[in-house]
N, C-alpha and C positions, 0 to 999 in steps of 0.2 A: 921900927915903927909902923913902916909900910904893912909889912907882914901881917902885923897887928889890924891895921887899917883893911887891909884886906878880908883878911878873916871875921873881923864882924860884918863887915858888908856883903859875904860871902854866907856869916851863919843869920845875920837878915833877910838875905833875901828866901833863904832857906827853911825860917819861922812863918816867912809871911805868904809863900807859897805852900805849905804846910795848913794854915788858919784857913787860904782864899779858896782849899784844891776843889775843883769842879766832880761833880761826880759823870762816872761814865756817859752816865744818857748827856746828861751836858755837853761833854764832849762832841761825841755826834752828832747835838742840832747846831752848834756849833758848826762842823765839816757840811754838814747839811747845808747849812744856811750858802755855806762858801759855795758850797757847789752849785746851789739852788742862782744864785747871782752869777756867776761863772758861765751855766748854761745859756740862763737869758740876756747872758753879752754877745755871747757866741753865736746865739741864733739869730739875733736882733729883734727877739718877738714884738710883736703885738702888745700883748699881756699875758701873764700867767700865775699864774695856781698854786700854791702849795700847802700843804699839814700833814701833821705825825700826829698818830696817834701812840698813843704807848701807858701800856695798864690801862685800859677805855676811858684817858684823857685825852684830849688837844693839847700834845707838848709843844707843837710850833703850827702857825699857823703865818700863811704871808704874801702880799701880794703885790705884783709886779707891773708897770705898764699900763696900758691904756684898754679901754675898755669899746673907742669911738676913734677909730681916726679924723673921721670927719669931724666930731665937736669933743676932741679933742679929751676927753672925760678918762680920769683915773679908775681903773678897777680895784672896786672891793669883793670881798668875800660875802657880801649878800646879797651879788649881784649871780643871772642863771646864764650859764654855760652848756655851749655844745657838747659834750663828753665824747659822742658817738663812738668807740668800741668801747667804750667801757658799759653803754645800754646794754651793754650782750651779756653782762653777766647778772641785768634781775630777769630777766624769762624762765634763767635754767634755776635761780632763787627760786620761782612763782611752783615751776618743777617740780622742784624738792622739798615745796612745803604743799602741794597737792600727793606727794607719792608718802611724804611722814604722813598724813590724813587719812590715808588710803582710798584718795580718789581715785590716782589712777595709781598702776606698774611699771616703773623703769624695764622693767624685761618685755613689758607688752611692745607688738607691731604698732609703727604709730599710723597707719593704714586704719588701724579699728580707730582711731580721736578726729584724725581728717577727714575719714568718708570716700574713700575712694584708695584704690591700693597703689602702693609707692614704693618698687624694686626697680634696683640696682639693672639695665639689659646685659650684664654681663654675669650679672649672678639670680637668679630670676625667682629661684628656691629660696634666698636667703631674706629672712624679713633684717627689717630695720628698726633697730627696735629706740625707746625711748633712749635710754643708756646711753645708744652710741648716738643717738642725736647730741646729748647734750654733751657727750665727753671728744666729742671735736674724731670722732671713728665713721661717719656716716656715709664716708666717701661722697660726700656730693662736693661738688667741683668749684672752685674759686672763680674762676671766670664765668660767670655768669650775668652778662650787664643786661640780659633781658627777665634778671630773676625780680618779677616786679611786684608778683603775689605769691603765695602758699601755690595758688594752682599749677603754676609753671611746675610741677610734680608728677603730674597727671599726666600720662601717657596717652591719652584718650583727646587731651585736651589741645598738649602740648608738640606742632609742630619740631619742635628742637629737644625732642627730650631726649636723645642721644648726650648732647653738651653739661646735660645735668647731673652727670657723673664724672668724678676722674676714671679713663680706663681703665680696664682689669685688674684693678683694685676694691678688696673682697670686701664691704660694709664690718666696720667691728675688726680691722686687722690693720689698722695704718690710719696715724692723727694728720687728720685735715684741716681744722677747725676754720669758718672761713663765717660773717657776717650773717649770708640769708639761714645759716640754724637755726639762727636766735629767735629769727620772724615766725623761721616754725614752728617749732618752741612752743613762740607767743600765741603761737595762733589755736596748738594742742590748747595752750592754760583756757582759753575763750570758747571755745568748742566742750570741756570740761564742767566751767563754771556756769556760762554763758553770758558771761562779761566782757565790754570788753576789754582788752589787756592793760590798757592804760585805766581804765579805773577799779581793775585788781590791783597792779601793782601798787596805787596811788592808796591802798585802801585796806591792802595786806605787808607792805612793803615798805614806803616812803612813811606810812604814818605812825607806826608803831614803833619807826626805828629816832623819828626828830628828824627826818630826809626832807629838806623844801626841794622837791623837784616835778615833772612834768614831764610826758611828753608833749604837751600839746602848747606851741607861742604864745600864741594869741592868746591866753589866760595871763601873762607875764605883763608886767608895768615896762613901757617904753622906757623908763629911763634905770631897771631895772634888768632890762632884757642886753648881754652884751651878741656884739657881730663879730661874725666868722670870718675870719681870712684867709685867704691861701693864694702862697708868695709864687709869682710870677718869676721863674729862673730870665728868662728872654728879657723883660721888663724888668727886672730887677727890682722886685716892689712888692708891697700888700693890695690884693683886690679884694 
């Protein structure tokens, strides 16, 4: 009798699993959700948001934590966060839009668009092309705290010009992507279009894609702007 009952339970369990079987996508989403929650706890984040797109549709969207530690406001999906390095992709998208429309050439020397000559001092005969710039092979150095303007690339105006590039690395030969290249790409977009980059991106990238984004935090209502925090190791707190 015991064996029969066990068999019934086993069959019942099997039938229930079959009837309620989850798709591969659903199982992946559940795993992603577990990992997202675990990572949030492990890193002791102030706030975090995640979204998963499958076949052009939002399959998963979730926010955790706070938007502001001072006011203890909950983070929501309709608020604006500073996404930092992710922003670097936007100038590249703009460059390819202009290339597709024939307004610039990926293989042109960036000097042609910037209005001054840009050369690696160790390879003065090698043009740095737009393609090299957007593919992370321009040889521009990562260690450039003074890079606050595209004119930093101009050897006629920058006394620290020798620190701009990675020594002995010929442009086009080695991947070394740095945030500054996105700024240079944005400057090229402005030169070609005659528009401020944030204006161009709003009209030609964000609006067509239905993305609520801006480069100007002053345009965002206070209750929609998420505060940015940095973890201080010594103090062991976010500031």
